[in-house]
DOKE-784166 format. One record per residue: x, y, z of N, C-alpha, C in turn. Coordinates in steps of 0.1 Angstrom, whole numbers, plus 2048, in hexadecimal, padded with zeros to 3 digits. Example, Ala and Ser with C-alpha at 12.3 -4.5 7.8 and 13.67 -1.06 7.14 Angstrom:
BEGIN
8847C784E87B7D384E8847DF84E 8807EA8478897F584788180084F 
***
This chain:
BEGIN
4ADB9C9F14A8BA49FC49ABAA9F9 491BA9A02484BAE9FF484BBD9FF 47DBC39F647DBD29F4472BD89FD 474BE4A0246BBEBA0A460BF0A00 453BF0A03449BF49FA44BC039F5 446C069E9447C139E3439C189E0 437C259E342AC2B9DF42EC369D5 426C369CA427C419C041BC4A9C2 41EC579C5414C619C8415C6B9BC 40AC6D9B6409C779AB402C849B0 408C8F9AF402C9C9B43FFCA49A7 3F2CA59A43EFCAD9983EECBC99B 3ECCC49903EBCD29923DFCD799A 3D5CCF99B3C9CD29A43CDCD19B2 3D6CC89B63DBCC69C33E6CD19C7 3EECD59BD3F8CDE9BE3F5CEB9B6 3EBCF39BA3E8CFE9B23F3D099B3 3FBD099BD405D139BF40FD0E9C9 41AD159CB425D119D441FD109E2 415D189E640FD179F3409D0A9F7 406D029EC400CF59EF40ACE99F0 417CED9F0421CE29F1420CDB9FE 41CCE1A0941BCDBA16411CCFA16 407CD0A0D3FDCC5A0C404CB8A06 40DCBA9FC414CAF9F641FCAAA00 425CB2A0842FCAEA12428CA5A1C 41DCAAA21415CA2A2B411C94A26 40CC94A19407C87A14413C7EA12 41FC83A0D42AC7AA0C42FC75A1A 42FC7EA24433C79A31429C6FA37 41DC70A33413C65A37417C58A32 41CC57A26421C4AA2142EC46A27 437C4FA2A443C4BA31441C45A3E 437C4AA45433C44A5342FC36A52 42BC31A46427C23A44433C1BA40 43FC20A4244BC18A3E44BC15A2F 448C1FA27448C1EA18452C29A13 458C26A0745FC30A00455C379F6 458C439F244EC4B9EA455C509DD 44EC4F9D2451C569C6446C609C3 449C6D9C443FC779C2440C7C9B4 435C7A9AC435C7F99E42DC8C99E 433C9799942DCA499B42ACAB98E 41ECB198D41ACB998241ECC8985 41ECD097A421CDE97C416CE5985 419CEF98C410CF7994404CFC98C 3F8CFA9913ECD0198C3EBD0097D 3EAD0C9773E8D0E9683F5D10961 400D0D96740DD1096140FD09953 40BCFC95240CCF5945404CFC93A 3F8D0193D3F0D089333F7D1592F 3FCD1C939403D2993540FD2692D 417D1B930423D1992841FD1491A 414D0C918410D0890B40BD14903 404D1D90A400D2A90340BD328FF 416D33907422D3A904429D358F8 42AD278F7430D208EC428D238DF 41AD248E0412D258D5414D338CE 418D3D8D641AD4A8D0425D4A8C5 42DD408C5438D408BB433D388AE 427D358AE422D2D8A2424D1F8A4 425D17899427D09899433D058A2 43FD0989D44BD078A544FCF88A5 45ACF58AA45FCE88AB45ACE18B8 455CD58B644ECCF8C1457CCD8CE 463CC98CC46CCC68D746FCD38DF 46FCDF8D8472CEC8DE466CEF8E7 459CEC8E244DCEF8EA44DCE68F6 451CD98F4451CD08FF45BCD490A 466CD9906471CDD90F46CCE9917 465CF291145FCFE918455CF9922 44CCF191E441CEC927447CE4933 451CDD930457CD593B45DCDD946 460CEA944465CF294F45BCF395B 44ECF2958444CF3962445CE796C 446CDB966447CCF96E454CCE976 45FCD296F46CCD297646CCDB982 466CE7980466CF198B45ECEC997 452CE699444ACE199F450CD59A6 457CCC99F45ECC19A5469CC69AE 471CD09A947CCD59B1477CDC9BE 46CCE39BD467CEA9C9461CE19D3 45BCD69CE456CCC9D8462CC59DF 46DCC29D7478CBC9DE47ECC69E8 47FCD39E5484CDC9EF47BCDD9FB 46ECDC9F9464CDDA04466CD1A0D 468CC5A0746BCB9A0F478CBAA17 482CBFA1048FCC1A1748ECCAA23 486CD5A21484CDFA2C47DCD8A38 474CCFA3446DCC8A3F475CBDA45 481CBAA4048ACB0A46489CA3A40 482CA1A34481C94A2E48DC92A24 492C86A2449DC82A1B497C80A0D 49BC88A03495C889F649FC8A9EB 49DC849DF4A4C879D349AC8B9C8 49EC959C0496C989B449CC939A8 494C8D99F499C87993492C8E987 49AC9197D494C95970492C89967 48BC8A95C489C7E954495C7794F 4A0C7F94C4ACC799474B3C70952 4B4C7595E4BAC6E9694B1C6196C 4A4C6396B49BC5796E49BC4D963 4A1C509584A0C4794C492C46947 48AC5094847CC5094447CC53935 47BC4992D47BC4A91E46DC48918 46BC5090D45EC4F906461C4F8F7 457C4B8F0457C4A8E244BC4F8DC 44CC568D0440C5B8CA441C6A8C8 435C718C7434C7F8C543AC878D1 440C928CE447C998D843DC9F8E2 431CA18DE427CA78E841DC9D8ED 41EC908E9415C868ED41BC788EC 427C768F342FC6A8F142AC5F8FB 42FC538F842CC47900438C43908 437C40915442C3C91D446C2E91A 454C2B919458C1E916463C18920 469C21928474C1C931476C2493D 47BC1E94747FC2595448BC1E95A 494C2695F4A0C2096649CC1C974 496C10975491C0B98249CC0998C 4A8C049874B3C029914B8C0F997 4B8C1998F4BDC269954B3C2C99F 4A7C2A99C49DC2F9A649DC279B3 49EC1A9B249FC119BE4ABC149C6 4B6C179BF4C3C1A9C64C1C279CE 4BBC319C84B9C3D9CF4B0C3B9DB 4A5C339DA49CC319E54A2C299F0 4ADC229EE4B3C1C9F94B9C26A03 4BCC329FE4C2C3CA074B8C47A0A 4B0C4BA014A7C56A02499C51A04 491C58A0C483C54A0E47AC57A02 47DC629FA475C679F047CC6A9E3 477C679D847BC6C9CB470C759C6 473C819C146AC8A9BA46DC8A9AC 462C879A4464C8599545AC8E98E 45EC97985454C9E97D44CC95974 43FC97974436C8F96C434C9695E 42EC8F95542AC95948435C9693E 442C9494344DC96939456C8A93A 45DC8892F467C7D92D471C81923 47AC78920484C7A915482C7090B 484C748FE483C6A8F3491C638F2 492C5A8E849EC528E74AAC5B8E2 4A7C678DD4B1C708D84B5C7A8E3 4AFC788EF4B2C818FA4AAC8E8FB 4A0C908F2498C9C8F248CC9B8FC 488CA690147DCA690A470CA4902 467C9C90845AC9A90244FC9A90C 443C9C908437C9D91142FC9090F 427C8D91941FC81919410C83917 40DC8F9123FFC9290F3F8C9991B 3EDCA09193E6CA79243E3C9D92F 3E5CA193C3E3C989473EDC8D948 3F9C8E941403C8494040AC8094D 408C8895840EC84965407C7796A 3FAC759673F4C6996B3FBC5D964 3FFC5E958406C54951414C52957 41BC5C95A428C5B960427C5396D 41DC5697641CC4F982419C40980 40FC3D97740CC2F975417C2796F 41EC2E96642AC2795F434C2496A 438C2E972442C2B97C43DC21986 431C2198A42CC1799342CC0998D 429C08981429BFB97A437BF597A 441BFE97744FBFA975455BF5983 450BFC98E456BF999B44EBF09A3 442BEC99E439BE49A6434BEB9B2 431BF89B142EC019BC41FC049BC 419C079C740CC0C9C940BC1A9C3 400C1E9BC3FFC2B9B63F3C329BB 3F4C3E9BF3E9C469C33E9C539BB 3DFC569B43DEC639AD3D6C6D9B6 3DDC779BA3D7C819C33D0C8C9BB 3C3C8E9BD3BBC979B63B5CA19C0 3ACCAA9BA3A5CB39C3397CAD9C7 395CA09C4389C999C838DC8D9D0 384C879D8388C7C9E0386C6F9DA 385C6E9CD383C629C537AC649B9 376C599B336DC5A9A735FC599AC 356C619A7348C629AC33FC5E9A0 332C5B9A4328C5899A325C64991 326C70997325C7D99032FC87996 330C9298F339C9D994334CA19A2 33CC9F9AD337CA39BA336CB29BC 33DCBA9B333DCC89B432FCCD9B0 329CC69A731CCCA9A1310CC29A7 313CB69AC308CAE9B130CCA99BF 307CAF9CA30BCAB9D8308C9D9DB 2FEC979D42FAC8A9D8302C7F9D0 30DC839C9315C7A9C231CC709CC 31DC649C8323C599D0331C569CC 33AC549D5347C509D2348C419D0 350C3D9C6353C2E9C535EC2A9CE 35DC1F9D5368C199DC372C139D3 36DC0C9C9375C069BE36DC079B1 375C079A736FC0A99A377C0298F 370BFB987376BF397C37BBFD971 386BF996A38BC0195F381C05955 379BFB95136FBFE947364C0894B 360C07958356C1095E35CC1F95F 369C2096236FC2D96236FC33954 373C2B94A373C3093D365C35939 35BC2D93D34DC31939349C3E940 34DC4094D34AC4C954350C5894E 35DC5794A365C62944366C6D94E 366C79949367C85952375C8A954 37FC8394F38DC8994F394C8895C 38FC81966396C809733A3C79971 3A4C6F9693B0C689653B2C69956 3BEC6C9533C2C6D9443BEC6093D 3B8C629313B4C5692A3C0C4D926 3CBC539223D6C4B91E3DCC4392B 3DBC4A9363E0C439423D7C38946 3CAC3A9453C0C2F9483C2C2393F 3C4C269323C7C1A9283D3C1392C 3DEC1A9303EAC139353E8C0B941 3E0C1094A3DEC089573D6BFC953 3CCBFD94B3C4BF19473CCBE7940 3D4BEB9373DDBE292F3E6BDA938 3ECBE19423F6BDB94A3F0BD6958 3E3BD69593DCBD29663E2BD9972 3E4BE69703EABEF97B3DFBF5983 3DCBF098F3D3BF69973D8C0399D 3CFC0C9A03D3C199A63C8C1F9AE 3CBC2A9B53C0C309BD3C0C3F9B9 3B3C449B93B1C539B73ACC589C4 3B2C629CA3AEC679D73B2C769D8 3ADC7C9E33B1C8A9E73BBC899F1 3C5C929F13CFC929FB3C9C94A09 3CDC8BA123C8C8CA203BBC85A22 3B5C7FA183A8C78A193AAC6BA20 39FC66A2539FC59A2C39EC4DA22 399C50A16397C46A0C397C4C9FE 395C439F4395C489E638EC3D9DE 391C3D9D138BC339C9396C2A9C3 396C1D9C43A0C149BF39BC109B1 3A4C139A73A1C0F9993A8C02996 3A1BF99903A7BEC98C39EBE3985 3A1BD6985399BCC97E38DBC7986 38CBCB993381BC699C374BCD998 369BC699C35CBCD99935ABDA9A0 353BE399A350BF09A0347BEF9AC 34ABF79B6342BF79C3342C059C9 336C0A9CD335C179D333AC169E1 33FC229E6343C239F4337C249FD 337C1EA0832CC1FA1232BC2EA16 31FC33A1631DC41A1A320C43A29 327C4EA2C329C51A3A329C60A3B 325C65A47324C74A49332C7AA48 332C86A4333FC8EA42343C92A50 34FC90A53354C94A60356CA3A61 353CA8A6D356CB6A6F365CB8A71 36BCC4A6F379CC6A7237CCC3A80 388CBDA8338DCBBA9038FCC9A97 38ACCAAA338CCD6AAB399CD4AB3 3A3CDDAB03B0CDCAB53B4CE7ABE 3B9CE4ACA3BFCEEAD33CECECAD2 3D5CF7ACF3E4CF7ACF3EACFDADB 3F3CF6AE23F9CFCAEE407D00AEA 40AD0CAEA417D11AE6417D18AD8 41CD24AD741DD2BACB42BD30AC8 434D27ACB442D2AAC7445D26AB9 451D22AB6455D1FAA944DD14AA3 44CD09AAA444CFDAA5435D00AA6 431D06AB1422D08AB341DD11AA8 424D1CAA4420D24A9941FD1DA8C 42AD15A8A42AD0DA7D41ED03A7C 41ACFDA8840FCF4A88402CFCA85 400D07A8D3F4D0FA8B3F3D13A7C 3FED17A763FDD1CA683F9D10A5F 3FED04A613FACF9A593EBCF5A5B 3E7CF6A673D9CF2A6A3CFCFDA64 3D3D09A643CBD14A5F3C9D13A50 3D2D0BA493D1D09A3B3C8CFDA37 3C4CF6A423BDCE9A3F3AFCEAA47 3A7CF3A4339ACF5A4A390CEAA47 392CE2A3D38ACD7A3A38BCCCA45 397CCCA4B39ACC1A5539BCC6A63 39FCD3A653A2CD8A7339CCE6A75 399CE8A82395CF5A8739CCF8A93 3A5D02A933ADD05A9F3A3D0EAA8 3A0D08AB4396D0FABD39DD17AC8 3AAD14ACB3B0D1BAD63BFD19AD5 3C7D24AD83D6D23AD93DAD27AE7 3DFD1EAEF3E4D22AFC3F2D26AFC 3F5D32B02402D37B04405D3AB12 411D3BB16414D3DB25411D4BB28 414D55B20410D63B2240CD68B14 402D71B143FDD77B08408D80B02 40DD7DAF6418D84AF0414D93AED 41ED9CAEE41CDAAAEB419DABADC 420DA4AD441EDA4AC6419D96AC1 40DD95ABD407D89AB940DD84AAC 411D77AAB417D72A9F40DD74A93 413D77A8740CD7BA7B400D72A78 3F4D78A773E8D72A723E1D68A7D 3E7D67A893E0D5FA933D5D68A99 3C9D64A993BED6CA9F3C0D6DAAE 3BED79AB33C0D7CAC13B6D74AC9 3AAD72AC43A0D6BACC3A3D5CACE 3ADD56AC73B0D49AC93BAD47AD6 3C0D52ADA3CAD50AE43C4D50AF2 3CAD47AFB3C6D47B093D3D43B11 3D2D45B1E3DDD42B273DAD38B32 3CED32B323CBD29B3D3C4D1CB37 3C5D12B3F3C0D05B3B3B1D05B3A 3AAD0CB4339CD0CB43396D11B36 39CD1CB31397D22B2439AD18B19 3A6D12B1A3AAD08B1039FCFDB0E 39CCF7B1A393CEBB19384CF0B17 381CFCB1A374D01B18371D02B09 37BD02B01379D03AF2375CF6AEC 374CEBAF4370CDEAF0378CD8AE5 385CD7AE638DCD2ADB38CCC3ADA 38DCBEACE38ECAFACC39CCAAACE 3A6CB3ACC3B4CAFACE3BCCBBAD3 3C5CB8ADC3CECC3AE13DCCC0ADC 3E3CCAAD63F0CC9AD13FACD0ADB 402CC8AE240ACCEAEC418CD1AE7 41BCDEAE6428CE2AE142ECEDAEA 42BCEDAF7430CF7B0043FCF5B04 443CE8B05450CE5B0A450CE6B19 45ACE1B1F45ACE0B2E453CD3B32 450CD2B3F44BCC6B4443ECC7B4D 43ECCFB57433CCEB61426CD3B5B 426CDFB5541ACE5B4F415CDCB43 41ECD8B3A419CCFB2F413CC2B34 419CBDB3F415CB0B44406CB1B4A 404CBCB503F6CBFB563ECCC0B4B 3F0CC7B403E6CCAB353E4CBCB2E 3EECB5B2B3EDCA9B233E5C9EB2B 3E8C9DB383E1C93B403D2C97B41 3CFCA4B433C1CA8B443B9CA5B37 3C0CA8B2C3BACA6B1F3B7C97B1D 3C0C8FB203BEC80B1E3B3C7BB27 3B3C7FB343A9C7BB3D39BC7FB38 39AC8AB3138DC8FB2C38AC88B1F 392C7FB1A38FC79B0E393C80B01 39CC8BB033A0C93AF83AEC8EAF3 3AFC8CAE63BBC87AE03C6C91AE2 3D3C8CAE23DEC95AE43E9C91ADA 3EFC9CAD53FBC9AACC406CA3AD3 412C9DAD541CCA5ADC42ACA2AD5 432CACAD5440CABAD044ACACADC 445CACAE844DCAFAF4455CA3AF8 462CA2AF546AC97AF846BC95B07 46DCA0B0E46FC9EB1D462C99B23 457C9DB1F44AC98B24448C89B22 44BC85B1544AC77B12454C6EB1A 460C73B1C46AC6CB23467C6AB32 462C75B38460C75B46453C71B4B 448C73B4343AC70B47433C67B3E 43AC60B35434C58B2A42AC4DB30 42FC46B3A427C3BB3F41AC40B46 41CC4BB4D410C52B54406C57B4A 40BC5DB3F402C62B353FBC57B2D 402C4CB2B3FBC41B243F0C3CB2D 3F1C3CB3A3E6C37B433DBC41B42 3DEC4EB413D3C58B403CCC56B33 3D3C53B283CDC50B1B3C4C44B1C 3C8C3AB233C0C2EB243B3C30B2C 3B4C38B373A8C3BB3F39EC44B37 3A4C4DB2F39BC56B28396C51B1A 39DC46B1639AC41B0939EC4AAFE 3A9C52B003ADC5CAF63BAC58AEF 3BCC5DAE43C8C5AADC3D4C63AE0 3E0C5DAE13ECC65AE53F6C63ADB 3FAC6DAD4404C6CAC9411C74ACD 41CC6DACC429C73AD0433C72AC5 42FC70AB9439C6DAAE443C78AAC 43FC85AAE448C90AAB453C91AB6 452C89AC145CC89ACB468C80AC8 467C78ABD471C6EABA475C71AAB 480C78AA9486C78A9C483C83A93 47BC8DA97478C98A8E470C94A82 476C97A7646FC92A6A471C84A66 479C7DA6F47BC6FA6D470C67A73 467C61A6B45BC5AA7045FC4CA76 468C4DA8046EC41A85464C37A8C 45CC3DA95453C34A9D449C2DA93 443C35A8A439C30A8143FC25A78 44BC28A73451C1EA6A455C11A71 45AC12A7D45EC06A84451BFEA87 447C05A8B43ABFEA8E434BF8A82 434BFFA7742FBFAA6A436BEEA65 444BEEA6644CBE3A6244ABD7A6B 449BDAA78447BCFA8243ABC8A80 430BCEA7B423BC8A78425BBEA6C 42FBC1A63430BB8A5743ABADA5A 444BAFA6244FBA6A64457BA9A71 45DB9FA77465BA3A83470BACA80 473BB5A8947FBBEA8948BBB7A8F 496BB7A874A2BB1A8D4ABBBBA93 4ACBC7A8E4B6BD1A924B2BDFA8F 4B5BE8A984B4BF6A964C1BFCA99 4C5C06A914D2C0CA934D1C1AA8D 4D5C24A954D3C32A904D9C3DA98 4D8C49A934DBC55A9B4CEC5CA9D 4CAC5DAAA4BDC61AAE4BCC6EAB5 4C7C75AB64C7C82ABC4CEC8CAB3 4C6C96AAE4CCC9FAA44D5CA9AAA 4D3CADAB74DCCB7ABD4EACB1ABF 4EBCA5AC44F8C9FAC64FFC9EAB9 4F8C9AAAE4FEC98AA1503CA6A9C 4FBCB0A9E4FFCBEA9A50CCC2AA1 50DCBFAAE518CC3AB6525CBBAB1 523CAEAB052ECA6AAB533CAAA9E 52ACADA9452ECB1A87536CBFA88 531CC8A90538CD4A92546CD3A98 547CCAAA2555CC8AA755ECC1A9D 558CB9A94560CB2A8A565CBCA80 55FCC8A7F564CD3A7656DCDCA7E 570CD9A8B579CE1A92573CEBA9C 565CEBA9D55FCF4AA6560CF0AB4 55FCF9ABD55FCF5ACC551CF0ACF 550CE8AD9542CE3ADD539CEFAE0 53ECF9AE7535D04AEA530D0BADE 539D0DAD4534D14AC852AD0CAC0 52CCFFABF523CF6AB8515CF6AC0 515CF6ACD509CF6AD5502D03AD3 509D0EAD2503D1BAD04FCD1CAC2 503D17AB84FDD16AAB4F0D0EAAB 4F1D02AB24E5CFAAB24D9D01AB9 4DCD08AC44D2D10ACB4CCD1BAC2 4D5D22ABB4D0D2DAB24C7D27AA7 4C8D1BAA34C0D15A994B4D0EA9F 4B2D0EAAC4A7D08AB24A7CF9AB3 4B3CF4AB34B5CE5AB34B5CDEAC0 4B6CE6ACB4B8CDFAD84B0CE6AE3 4AECDFAED4A7CE5AF94B0CEEB01 4AACF5B0A4B3CFEB124BDCF6B1A 4B9CEAB1F4C2CE1B264C6CD6B1C 4D2CD6B174D6CCDB0D4DDCC0B12 4DCCBEB204E3CB3B264DDCA5B20 4D0CA5B1F4C9C98B1A4CEC95B0C 4D1CA0B044D6C9DAF64E4C97AF6 4EDC9DAFE4FBC9AAFE4FEC8DB06 4F7C8BB114FAC7FB194F3C73B14 4ECC74B0A4E5C68B044D8C64B09 4D3C6CB134C6C69B184BAC69B0E 4BBC74B064B0C76AFC4B1C6AAF1 4BCC67AEC4BEC5CAE24BAC4FAE9 4BDC4DAF54BAC40AFC4ABC3EAFD 4A4C49B01496C48B0348FC45AF5 494C4CAEB48EC49ADD491C3BAD9 49CC36ADC49FC28AD8496C1EAE0 493C21AED48AC19AF447CC19AEE 477C25AEA46AC26AE446AC1EAD7 475C1FACF475C17AC2476C08AC5 47DC04ACF47EBF6AD2470BF1AD6 469BF9ADE45CBF5AE2452BF4AD6 454BFDACD44BBFDAC144EBF1AB8 45BBECAB845FBE1AB1459BD4AB6 458BD3AC4453BC7ACA444BC8ACD 43EBD4ACC42FBD5ACF42ABDFAC5 429BDBAB8425BE4AAE416BE6AAC 40EBE7AB7400BE8AB73FBBF4AB0 3EFBF4AAB3E9C00AA53E6C0AAAF 3E4C17AAB3DFC21AB43EAC29ABA 3E7C2FAC63F0C38ACD3FDC32AD0 407C3BAD1414C36AD5414C2EAE2 41BC23AE141CC1BAEE429C1FAF5 427C25B00432C2BB08436C22B13 442C1CB12447C12B1B44AC18B29 448C10B3444CC16B4145BC19B41 45EC23B4946CC26B4B473C1BB51 480C18B4D487C0DB53484BFFB4E 47CBFFB44478BF1B3F484BEBB38 48DBF2B32497BEDB2A4A4BECB32 4ACBE1B2F4BABE1B354C3BE3B29 4CEBEAB2C4D7BEEB214E4BE6B22 4EABE2B174F7BDCB17502BE6B19 500BF2B1350ABFDB15502C09B11 506C14B184FFC21B16508C2CB1A 50CC35B11513C41B14510C4BB09 513C58B0D50FC63B0451BC6AAFE 51AC76AF9524C7DAF2529C89AFA 525C8AB07528C96B0F537C98B12 53FC8DB1154DC8EB13555C8FB06 54EC8EAFB555C8FAEE55BC9CAEC 568C9DAE656FCA9AE4571CACAD5 573CB8AD1577CBBAC3583CB3ABF 58DCB1AC8599CAAAC4596C9CAC0 58DC95AC7589C87AC4582C87AB7 579C91AB4572C91AA857BC93A9C 585C9CA9D58EC9FA92597C93A90 59BC8CA9B5A4C80A9959CC75A92 590C74A95588C6AA8E587C6DA7F 585C7AA7C584C7EA6E591C7BA66 59DC7DA6D5AAC79A675ABC6AA64 5A4C62A6C5A4C54A6A59AC4FA60 593C59A5A589C55A5057CC51A56 57AC55A6356DC52A6A566C5FA6D 559C5DA70551C68A7654AC62A83 54BC6AA8D545C65A9A536C68A9A 52FC5EA9F520C5FAA051CC59AAE 511C5FAB450BC59AC0501C4FABA 505C42ABB4FDC38AB44F5C30ABE 4E8C2FABB4DFC27AC44DBC1AABC 4DCC0EAC34DAC01ABC4D1BF9AC5 4C8BF1ABE4C0BE7AC54C0BDBABD 4C3BCFAC34C2BC2ABC4B7BBAAC3 4AFBB3ABB4A3BACAC04A5B9DABF 4A1B96AC94A1B87AC9498B82AD4 491B78AD1489B71ADC480B7BAE3 47AB84ADC470B8DAE3477B98AEB 484B99AEB48BBA3AF3494BACAEA 49BBB5AF04A4BBEAE94B1BC1AF1 4BBBC2AE94C8BC5AEF4CBBD4AEA 4CDBDDAF34CEBEBAF04DCBF0AF3 4E1BF9AEA4EEBFFAEC4EEC0DAE7 4F6C16AED4F7C24AE9505C29AEC 50BC2FAE2519C34AE551EC3BAD8 529C42ADA530C49ACF538C3EAC8 536C3DABB53EC34AB2544C3CAA6 54FC37AA1554C3CA9454FC33A89 549C3AA7F544C33A7354BC38A67 54CC2FA5D554C31A5154BC33A45 550C38A3A549C39A2D542C2CA29 536C2DA2552EC20A22524C1DA2D 527C21A3951EC1FA44512C29A42 506C25A434FBC2FA414FAC3AA4A 502C3AA56502C45A5F50EC4EA5C 516C4BA52522C53A4F51EC61A49 516C61A3F511C6DA38505C72A40 507C79A4B4FCC7EA534FFC8CA58 4FCC96A50500CA3A544F8CAAA5F 4FFCB1A674F9CBAA714EDCB4A79 4E1CBBA774D6CB7A804CECABA7A 4D4CA3A724CDC97A6D4CDC8CA76 4C2C84A764C1C77A7C4C1C6CA72 4C3C60A764C2C54A6D4BFC48A75 4B7C3FA6F4B4C32A754B4C27A6B 4BCC1DA6D4BCC11A644B4C06A6B 4AAC00A644A1BF6A694A3BE9A61 4A8BDFA674A9BD2A6149EBC8A65 498BC2A5B48CBBAA5E48EBABA5B 486BA3A61487B94A60484B8FA53 47DB96A4A47AB91A3C485B95A32 491B9AA3749CB9EA2F49BBACA2A 491BB3A2C490BC1A28497BCAA32 49ABD6A2E4A0BE0A3749CBEEA32 49BBF7A3C497C05A394A0C0EA3F 4A5C18A384ADC23A3D4A5C30A3D 4A4C35A4949DC42A4B4A7C4DA4D 4A6C58A464AFC64A494A7C70A48 4AAC7AA504A3C87A504A7C90A5B 4A2C9CA5B4A5CA6A6549ECA1A72 4A6CA2A7D4A1C9DA8A49CCA8A93 49ECB5A8F499CC0A97497CCCA8F 490CD6A9548DCE2A8E47ECE3A8C 479CF0A8846BCF2A87464CEAA7C 46ACEAA70463CE3A65462CD4A67 46CCCDA6B46BCBFA6E461CBBA79 461CC3A84458CC0A8F44ACC3A8B 448CCEA8443ACD2A7F435CC7A76 43DCC2A6D439CB7A64434CABA6C 43CCA7A76439C9BA7E42CC9DA86 42ACA9A8C41ECACA93412CACA8A 413CB2A7E408CB3A75405CA5A70 40EC9CA6E40BC8EA6A403C87A74 406C89A813FDC83A8C3EFC89A8B 3EEC96A893E1C9CA893D9C97A7C 3DFC96A713D9C91A653D4C82A67 3DCC7BA6E3D8C6DA713CCC6DA7A 3CBC76A843BFC77A8D3B3C7BA85 3B5C84A7C3AAC89A733A4C7EA6B 3ADC75A663A8C6AA5D3A1C5FA65 3A6C5CA713A1C51A78397C55A84 396C62A8738EC67A92397C66A9E 392C6DAA939AC6FAB5399C64ABF 38FC5BABD38EC51AC739AC47AC7 39FC44AD23ABC3BAD23A7C2DAD2 3AEC25ACA3ACC16ACB3B1C11AD9 3AEC05ADB3B2BFFAE83C1C01AEA 3C5C07AF53D3C09AF83D9BFBAFD 3E5BF8AF83EBBECAFC3EFBEDB0A 3F0BE1B113F5BE1B1E403BE6B1F 406BEDB2A414BF2B2C41CBE9B35 416BDEB3941DBD5B42429BCEB3B 433BCBB4243EBC4B3D446BCCB33 
***
């Protein structure tokens, strides 16, 4: 069976100076997941933690090397654990590995060892279920089971070794956007290399890449990239001749207008406020001016009318108001004006999608709706990315988090009303939950995914006309009772609202209904507000996506990913595909 591509991302201490910077790593990892890749994140300790731990060990004199290595390793282990927790909070399916579990073996001096082995099979097995593995860099185990270090800057070596063993692409994330002819912090005229030969990087020096890691890459012909998190490009290191990047003017930050300052709106504003290199929030539209302004939101940003919103000349409008009529007017006007739009509004996409796509075409604007399908599950992007590589044969999944939450609650003996009340208290459902329980929401998401599988064009989401698809069978979970859920559990089954699409001869057969699934089925272990999607491809590969399907953090992550994509490529929309047929 063909394997799904893997990316190894290394986050150094300059990228993660503190816990507050974990969002940068989460967004960069999610960027890779949207390209239908699995990710291994290799993590250094936060900021100056390693230096402080080395200094602490030095206070005891010479000491035993393995004891010093064990103390220093706590910094890497803590950073890896916290990144895994941040990913889980954002709804991403992740496992954290320590060196022993990863089978990461080294030989040599306890403080400057050489890597010799990795349990490739165990990592691949984990990546069949989970989207991300987080692995502490710089540390390993020797053949006696003792902790050892890989020398200063050893996380670079960890990433390159793991990449070589797995045949994965490797990107070393730094605080610079690549390798330059001179230090760009001291010389503004320094030029960035688009690609750089191993020997030329050795000659330049400067410590951007650990010397031992560079020697390993050259010996094993392991190409890799050095880049800044969120950047449009970097420097590819390999055997190819060196070449400078073509000069281009630095882009000004995108001017963003946010509509809505609720749970998700505040989360999006907070993330954008941390990324001033890429974004400038110019206006926040609210229905009424709040008596108590959310913490740290400048009062001058707030407005209550569309005229003031558009007078701020935004490059992109982020629609997070909820509801239908008012958001539809704002989004349509923005698109007609040529302003890009990002929305997480499921009802808007379902009811007005075709109309808004026409507005986007007329205005030449980009329209992104990824956050309306699957929460932290990058379902649309993955289906589209895989369909560009190979035909999609089958989609099968649970696409509505609220219905899954209610079914799981009833399977534990809760009443439907109690489960719905808990879902509402957690912010998992709309005021009107009928679309969640009757299957309308899951059905619309499946139609969008089926369209992405058959028309995986680049650019804005292709929104199919309502009624394009015919269904073989379609039913929801509105009639499901706690008695039925408990009876299924006694039979060794769990009930799921399963959406399926099978593709043949340029068409799709769609089904939706409550099914009982047994242990071993990828939809069996799917707790509470999680979604899942299994994608089977014509080249023999398959991809399982799992993650939180609702809530502030997952939706914020999906919206931010669309905005980061806009920042990298600019707001102008590519040619929109025809919506006919």
